[in-house]
C-alpha positions as CSV (number, residue, x, y, z in Angstrom):
1,M,-16.7,17.7,-9.8
2,D,-14.3,16.4,-7.4
3,L,-12.8,19.4,-5.6
4,T,-10.8,17.5,-3.0
5,A,-7.4,18.9,-2.5
6,P,-4.6,17.2,-4.4
7,A,-1.9,15.3,-2.6
8,P,0.7,18.1,-2.6
9,A,-1.9,20.4,-1.0
10,R,-2.7,17.8,1.7
11,A,1.0,17.3,2.4
12,S,1.5,21.1,2.8
13,R,-0.9,21.0,5.8
14,H,1.5,18.8,7.8
15,L,3.5,20.6,10.5
16,R,7.0,21.6,9.5
17,L,9.6,20.1,11.7
18,D,11.4,23.4,11.7
19,T,8.4,25.1,13.3
20,L,8.2,22.7,16.2
21,V,12.0,22.8,16.7
22,R,12.0,26.6,16.8
23,L,9.1,26.7,19.3
24,R,10.8,24.1,21.5
25,W,14.0,26.2,21.5
26,L,11.8,29.2,22.6
27,A,10.3,27.0,25.4
28,I,13.8,25.8,26.4
29,A,15.0,29.4,26.7
30,G,12.0,30.4,28.7
31,Q,12.3,27.4,31.0
32,S,16.0,28.0,31.6
33,V,15.5,31.7,32.4
34,A,12.6,30.9,34.8
35,V,14.4,28.2,36.7
36,A,17.7,30.2,36.9
37,G,15.8,33.4,37.9
38,V,13.9,31.6,40.7
39,H,17.0,29.8,42.0
40,F,19.6,32.5,41.7
41,G,17.6,35.7,41.4
42,L,14.9,35.1,44.0
43,G,16.9,32.7,46.1
44,F,14.1,30.1,46.2
45,L,14.9,26.5,46.9
46,L,14.2,24.0,44.1
47,P,15.9,20.9,42.6
48,F,18.0,23.0,40.3
49,G,20.1,20.1,38.8
50,W,17.1,17.9,38.1
51,C,15.2,20.8,36.5
52,F,18.1,21.6,34.1
53,G,18.4,17.8,33.4
54,V,14.8,17.7,32.1
55,I,15.4,20.9,30.1
56,A,18.6,19.3,28.7
57,I,16.7,16.3,27.4
58,S,14.5,18.6,25.4
59,A,17.5,20.4,24.0
60,W,19.2,17.1,23.0
61,L,16.1,16.0,21.2
62,N,16.1,19.3,19.3
63,I,19.7,18.8,18.3
64,A,19.0,15.2,17.2
65,L,16.1,16.3,15.0
66,R,18.2,19.1,13.4
67,V,20.9,16.6,12.5
68,R,18.6,13.8,11.3
69,F,16.1,15.8,9.2
70,P,16.3,18.8,6.8
71,L,14.7,22.1,7.7
72,S,11.9,21.6,5.1
73,H,10.8,18.2,6.4
74,R,7.1,17.9,7.2
75,L,5.9,15.6,9.9
76,K,3.1,13.2,9.4
77,D,0.4,13.1,12.0
78,G,1.9,10.3,14.1
79,P,5.4,11.8,14.6
80,A,3.9,15.3,15.2
81,T,1.6,13.9,17.9
82,A,4.5,12.1,19.5
83,L,6.6,15.3,19.7
84,L,3.8,17.3,21.1
85,A,3.1,14.6,23.7
86,F,6.8,14.7,24.7
87,D,6.5,18.5,25.3
88,I,3.5,17.9,27.6
89,V,5.3,15.2,29.5
90,Q,8.5,17.4,29.8
91,L,6.4,20.3,31.1
92,A,4.7,18.0,33.6
93,A,8.1,16.8,34.9
94,L,9.2,20.4,35.5
95,L,5.9,21.3,37.2
96,Y,6.2,18.2,39.4
97,M,9.5,19.5,40.8
98,T,8.3,23.1,41.1
99,G,4.9,22.9,42.9
100,G,2.5,21.2,40.5
101,L,-0.6,23.1,39.7
102,Q,0.3,25.7,42.3
103,N,3.0,26.9,39.9
104,P,1.5,29.6,37.7
105,F,3.4,28.2,34.6
106,A,0.9,25.3,34.6
107,L,-1.0,27.4,32.1
108,L,1.6,26.4,29.5
109,F,-0.1,23.0,29.2
110,L,-2.3,24.8,26.7
111,A,0.5,25.4,24.2
112,P,1.0,21.9,22.7
113,V,-2.8,21.3,22.5
114,L,-3.3,24.6,20.8
115,I,-0.6,23.8,18.2
116,S,-2.2,20.4,17.6
117,A,-5.6,21.9,17.1
118,T,-4.4,24.1,14.3
119,A,-2.6,21.4,12.3
120,L,-3.6,17.8,13.4
121,P,-6.9,15.9,13.1
122,P,-9.4,16.4,16.0
123,Q,-8.8,12.8,17.3
124,R,-5.1,13.5,17.9
125,T,-5.9,16.8,19.5
126,L,-8.4,15.2,21.8
127,A,-5.8,12.5,22.8
128,L,-3.2,15.3,23.6
129,G,-5.8,17.2,25.6
130,L,-6.7,14.1,27.6
131,L,-3.0,13.5,28.2
132,A,-2.6,17.1,29.5
133,A,-5.7,16.8,31.7
134,A,-4.6,13.5,33.1
135,L,-1.1,14.8,34.0
136,A,-2.7,18.0,35.5
137,T,-4.9,15.8,37.7
138,L,-1.9,13.8,38.9
139,L,0.1,17.1,39.6
140,S,-2.8,18.4,41.7
141,R,-2.1,15.5,44.1
142,F,1.5,14.6,43.6
143,H,4.3,17.2,43.4
144,L,7.2,18.7,45.3
145,P,6.6,21.8,47.4
146,L,6.3,25.1,45.6
147,P,9.7,26.9,45.6
148,W,9.7,29.6,48.3
149,A,12.1,31.6,50.4
150,G,12.3,30.9,54.2
151,P,11.0,28.0,56.3
152,D,7.3,28.9,56.2
153,R,6.0,27.9,52.8
154,P,2.5,29.0,51.9
155,V,-0.2,26.3,51.4
156,L,-2.8,27.3,48.9
157,P,-6.4,26.2,49.9
158,F,-7.8,23.1,48.3
159,Y,-10.6,24.9,46.6
160,Y,-8.2,27.3,45.0
161,Q,-6.1,24.4,43.6
162,L,-9.4,22.7,42.4
163,G,-10.3,26.0,40.7
164,N,-6.9,26.0,39.0
165,W,-7.5,22.4,37.7
166,V,-11.0,23.2,36.4
167,A,-9.7,26.4,34.7
168,L,-6.9,24.5,33.1
169,V,-9.2,21.7,31.8
170,L,-11.8,24.2,30.5
171,G,-9.0,26.2,28.9
172,L,-7.7,23.0,27.2
173,A,-11.2,22.3,25.8
174,F,-12.1,25.8,24.8
175,T,-8.8,26.9,23.2
176,G,-8.5,23.5,21.4
177,I,-12.0,23.7,19.9
178,Y,-11.7,27.3,19.0
179,A,-8.3,26.9,17.4
180,W,-9.5,23.9,15.5
181,R,-12.6,25.7,14.1
182,V,-10.5,28.7,13.0
183,A,-7.9,26.5,11.4
184,K,-10.6,24.4,9.7
185,E,-12.2,27.5,8.2
186,A,-8.8,28.6,6.9
187,R,-8.2,25.1,5.4
188,D,-11.6,25.1,3.8
189,L,-11.0,28.5,2.2
190,S,-7.6,27.3,1.0
191,D,-9.2,24.2,-0.6
192,A,-11.9,26.3,-2.2
193,L,-9.2,28.7,-3.7
194,A,-7.2,25.7,-4.9
195,A,-10.2,24.2,-6.6
196,T,-11.1,27.5,-8.2
197,E,-7.6,27.9,-9.5
198,L,-7.8,24.3,-10.9
199,V,-11.2,25.1,-12.6
200,L,-9.8,28.4,-14.0
201,A,-6.7,26.7,-15.4
202,R,-8.9,24.0,-17.1
203,E,-11.2,26.7,-18.5
204,Q,-8.1,28.5,-19.8
205,H,-6.9,25.4,-21.6
206,L,-10.4,24.8,-23.1
207,S,-10.6,28.4,-24.2
208,Q,-7.3,28.1,-25.9
209,L,-8.5,25.0,-27.7
210,D,-11.7,26.8,-28.7
211,G,-9.7,29.5,-30.5
212,L,-7.6,26.9,-32.2
213,A,-10.7,25.0,-33.2
214,A,-12.3,28.1,-34.7
215,A,-9.2,28.9,-36.7
216,A,-8.9,25.3,-37.9
217,A,-12.6,25.2,-38.9
218,H,-12.1,28.3,-40.9
219,E,-9.0,27.0,-42.7
220,L,-10.0,23.4,-43.3
221,G,-12.8,24.1,-45.8
222,T,-10.7,24.8,-48.8
223,P,-8.1,22.0,-48.3
224,L,-10.9,19.5,-47.8
225,G,-12.6,20.6,-51.0
226,T,-9.3,20.2,-52.9
227,I,-8.8,16.7,-51.4
228,A,-12.3,15.7,-52.3
229,L,-11.8,16.9,-56.0
230,V,-8.5,15.1,-56.3
231,A,-10.1,11.9,-54.8
232,R,-12.9,12.1,-57.4
233,E,-10.4,12.4,-60.2
234,L,-8.4,9.5,-58.9
235,T,-11.6,7.4,-58.8
236,R,-12.2,8.2,-62.4
237,L,-8.6,7.4,-63.5
238,A,-7.9,4.4,-61.3
239,P,-9.1,0.8,-61.9
240,S,-12.5,0.1,-60.5
241,E,-11.1,-2.8,-58.4
242,G,-8.0,-3.5,-56.5
243,E,-6.1,-2.2,-53.5
244,M,-5.8,1.3,-54.9
245,A,-9.5,1.6,-55.4
246,E,-10.0,0.6,-51.8
247,D,-7.6,3.2,-50.6
248,I,-9.2,5.9,-52.7
249,A,-12.7,4.9,-51.3
250,L,-11.3,5.2,-47.8
251,L,-9.8,8.6,-48.5
252,R,-13.2,9.9,-49.8
253,E,-15.0,8.4,-46.8
254,Q,-12.7,10.2,-44.4
255,V,-13.1,13.5,-46.3
256,E,-16.8,13.2,-45.9
257,R,-16.4,12.5,-42.2
258,C,-14.3,15.7,-41.8
259,R,-17.0,17.6,-43.7
260,G,-19.6,16.2,-41.4
261,I,-17.6,17.3,-38.3
262,L,-17.3,20.8,-39.7
263,A,-21.0,20.9,-40.4
264,K,-21.8,19.9,-36.9
265,L,-19.4,22.5,-35.6
266,S,-21.1,25.3,-37.4
267,S,-24.7,24.1,-36.6
268,L,-24.6,23.0,-33.0
269,Q,-25.4,26.4,-31.6
270,D,-28.4,26.8,-33.9
271,E,-30.0,23.5,-33.1
272,D,-33.5,23.8,-31.5
273,A,-35.0,21.3,-29.2
274,G,-37.3,18.9,-30.9
275,P,-39.2,15.7,-30.2
276,L,-36.2,13.6,-31.0
277,D,-33.9,15.3,-28.6
278,Q,-34.6,12.8,-25.8
279,L,-32.2,9.8,-25.6
280,T,-32.5,6.7,-23.6
281,L,-29.2,5.5,-22.0
282,R,-28.8,2.8,-24.6
283,L,-29.3,5.3,-27.5
284,L,-26.8,7.6,-25.9
285,I,-24.3,4.8,-25.8
286,E,-25.0,3.9,-29.4
287,E,-24.7,7.5,-30.6
288,A,-21.4,7.9,-28.8
289,A,-19.9,4.6,-29.9
290,G,-21.3,4.5,-33.4
291,P,-18.5,6.4,-35.1
292,Q,-15.9,4.0,-33.7
293,R,-17.5,0.8,-35.0
294,P,-16.0,0.9,-38.5
295,F,-12.5,0.4,-36.9
296,G,-13.0,-3.3,-36.4
297,V,-13.0,-3.5,-32.6
298,P,-16.1,-5.2,-31.3
299,F,-18.2,-3.7,-28.5
300,E,-19.7,-5.6,-25.6
301,I,-22.6,-3.5,-24.2
302,S,-24.5,-4.6,-21.1
303,M,-27.4,-2.9,-19.5
304,R,-28.4,-3.5,-15.8
305,G,-31.1,-1.8,-14.0
306,E,-34.8,-1.8,-13.3
307,K,-37.3,-0.2,-15.5
308,P,-37.7,2.6,-16.5
309,E,-34.4,3.2,-18.3
310,P,-32.9,6.6,-17.7
311,V,-33.6,9.3,-20.3
312,C,-31.6,12.4,-21.0
313,R,-31.7,15.3,-23.3
314,R,-29.5,15.1,-26.4
315,N,-26.4,17.0,-25.3
316,P,-23.6,17.5,-27.8
317,G,-21.1,18.0,-25.0
318,M,-22.0,14.7,-23.3
319,I,-22.0,12.8,-26.6
320,Y,-18.6,14.2,-27.6
321,G,-17.2,13.5,-24.2
322,L,-18.4,9.8,-24.2
323,G,-17.2,9.5,-27.8
324,N,-13.7,10.6,-26.9
325,I,-13.5,8.0,-24.1
326,V,-14.7,5.3,-26.4
327,D,-12.3,6.4,-29.0
328,N,-9.4,6.2,-26.5
329,A,-10.6,2.7,-25.5
330,V,-10.7,1.6,-29.2
331,D,-7.1,3.0,-29.8
332,F,-5.6,0.7,-27.0
333,A,-7.9,-2.3,-27.1
334,R,-6.4,-5.6,-28.2
335,S,-9.6,-7.4,-29.1
336,T,-12.7,-5.8,-27.5
337,V,-14.2,-2.8,-25.7
338,S,-16.6,-3.3,-22.9
339,I,-19.4,-0.8,-22.1
340,Q,-21.4,-1.5,-18.9
341,A,-24.4,0.7,-18.1
342,G,-26.2,0.5,-14.8
343,W,-28.8,2.6,-13.0
344,S,-30.8,2.9,-9.8
345,S,-33.2,5.4,-8.4
346,S,-30.3,7.6,-7.3
347,Q,-27.6,7.4,-9.9
348,V,-26.6,6.4,-13.4
349,T,-23.3,4.6,-14.0
350,L,-21.4,4.0,-17.2
351,T,-18.1,2.0,-17.3
352,I,-16.0,2.0,-20.5
353,A,-13.1,-0.5,-20.4
354,D,-10.6,-2.0,-22.9
355,D,-8.4,-5.1,-22.8
356,G,-5.2,-3.2,-23.7
357,P,-2.1,-2.5,-21.6
358,G,-3.9,-0.2,-19.2
359,F,-2.8,3.2,-17.8
360,P,0.9,3.5,-16.9
361,P,1.2,4.3,-13.2
362,D,2.5,7.8,-13.8
363,V,-0.4,8.5,-16.2
364,L,-3.0,7.0,-13.9
365,M,-2.2,9.5,-11.1
366,R,-2.7,12.4,-13.4
367,A,-5.4,11.0,-15.8
368,G,-7.6,13.7,-17.2
369,E,-5.0,16.5,-17.3
370,P,-4.3,18.2,-20.7
371,Y,-1.4,17.1,-22.9
372,L,-1.0,13.8,-21.0
373,S,-1.2,10.7,-23.3
374,R,-1.3,7.0,-22.5
375,G,1.2,6.5,-25.3
376,S,1.1,6.1,-29.1
377,A,-2.0,4.5,-30.5
378,E,-1.4,1.0,-31.6
379,N,-4.4,0.5,-33.9
380,R,-4.3,3.7,-35.9
381,A,-1.6,5.6,-37.7
382,G,-0.4,8.7,-35.9
383,G,-0.4,9.8,-32.3
384,G,-2.6,12.0,-30.3
385,L,-1.9,15.2,-28.4
386,G,-3.1,13.9,-25.0
387,L,-6.3,16.1,-25.2
388,G,-9.0,13.4,-25.6
389,L,-9.5,12.5,-22.0
390,F,-9.0,16.1,-20.8
391,I,-11.8,17.2,-23.1
392,A,-14.0,14.3,-22.2
393,K,-13.5,14.9,-18.4
394,T,-14.3,18.6,-18.7
395,L,-17.4,18.2,-20.8
396,L,-18.8,15.4,-18.7
397,E,-18.1,17.1,-15.4
398,R,-19.8,20.2,-16.7
399,G,-22.9,18.0,-17.1
400,G,-22.8,16.9,-13.5
401,A,-20.8,13.6,-13.9
402,S,-17.8,12.4,-11.9
403,L,-15.1,10.3,-13.5
404,E,-12.9,7.6,-11.9
405,F,-9.8,6.3,-13.8
406,S,-8.4,2.9,-13.0
407,N,-6.9,-0.3,-14.4
408,R,-8.9,-3.5,-14.5
409,P,-8.0,-5.9,-11.7
410,A,-6.0,-9.0,-12.4
411,P,-6.1,-11.4,-14.2
412,D,-7.8,-9.0,-16.6
413,S,-5.8,-6.2,-18.2
414,G,-6.7,-2.9,-19.6
415,A,-7.9,0.6,-18.6
416,S,-11.3,1.3,-17.1
417,I,-13.1,4.7,-16.8
418,R,-16.2,4.9,-14.6
419,I,-18.7,7.7,-15.1
420,V,-21.3,8.4,-12.5
421,W,-24.2,10.9,-12.7
422,P,-26.8,11.6,-10.0
423,R,-30.0,10.4,-11.7
424,E,-31.9,13.7,-11.2
425,V,-29.0,15.5,-12.9
426,F,-28.8,12.9,-15.8
427,E,-32.5,13.3,-16.4
428,A,-32.7,17.1,-15.9
429,D,-33.7,19.3,-18.8
430,L,-30.2,20.7,-19.3
431,P,-29.4,23.3,-21.9
432,V,-27.5,22.2,-25.0
433,I,-23.8,22.7,-24.5
434,G,-22.2,24.3,-27.5
435,G,-19.5,26.8,-28.3
436,T,-16.3,26.0,-26.5
437,E,-17.0,22.4,-25.7
438,S,-18.2,21.3,-29.2
439,A,-15.4,23.2,-30.9
440,S,-12.7,21.7,-28.8
441,S,-14.1,18.2,-29.2
442,A,-14.4,18.5,-33.0
443,L,-10.8,19.7,-33.2
444,H,-9.7,16.6,-31.2
445,E,-11.7,14.3,-33.4
446,R,-10.1,15.8,-36.5
447,G,-6.7,15.3,-34.9
């Protein structure tokens, strides 16, 4: 099962612009207090106007971002990296005018890298860390004197300055890696919780369908018996030939089909494994596609792979799932349905495609969700509830398969569903899936 986070979850990981703006306002306030306190409070000499000019640039950027974007705007990786790089360069400019690495506030180089490590990919954090390390290296050699009172300014020993540089670089590396690991664990936990919620939601939908199927199976027996009795009476009274006779024959055929579905529904859980419970891949395809052949849409079946052909255990859930996908393809096909099977030593692949209009773009992005339909069926009367692909996807994924929904590339048209099993899972001695899966699938087929 594909447990990757959906697009909204991935977008929620991006940095909020409001977060960076608020942090920068905090930095602007701290820088202003520090510069004013050193200049006016301590009476130390420093380029006061230039320092406040650099701080003003940061403030103007914040104002421009507030005007241009809403508070809820989330930054993509590129813009977020650029803003954090600006913060590093702005801090380096202030440090250049106030003593370079001799200034104890050089430790603030860690802040933008730490923020990047918690929210951006490792490559971008590494780039910001290298930028901070490079600027720190330049500041160790090129900077204005450290602000001090009186004519005799202290000169810190070279090895002390070298120690500051080493400590800063090691701090960048350690805090960056540590913050990234902690944030990654939090993101992995969030993804796992999101995937669990998705599975539970799908299980809830399927459980609801199971209850509906049980109720429908209980209630359908008597009406089907009445319909069958009326159909027999009509056969006796109607002419033996003609359009009416054909319609009555079709009615009786569909009644028997419904009875067969109800019989399967009541007996699936009691079936014991036997010598005929092993299916080759071709027989699996034939059993899934067989009920759809009477509807007049031809099938093109192709098998590709080296001997031996994969063999699986007869699994009602798998057969119903494949049958629902084939049924969906028949509903929308204009002239033919293509079933391509392939296998290798590592996986088994089945691709079911039709030559119809294909998935609409809005449906393709959410294919496999419950109550989502491609549209009204063109080849049969009535419309579906949008449960066929949901049931098929759930049953097949429970059996270890993964599904990919797509449209056929031009110039061909139509929808394509690719199903992939690891071969060892396909050929494993899996238990028969009954109960919820079979009941839900039977209900869909009756619908």
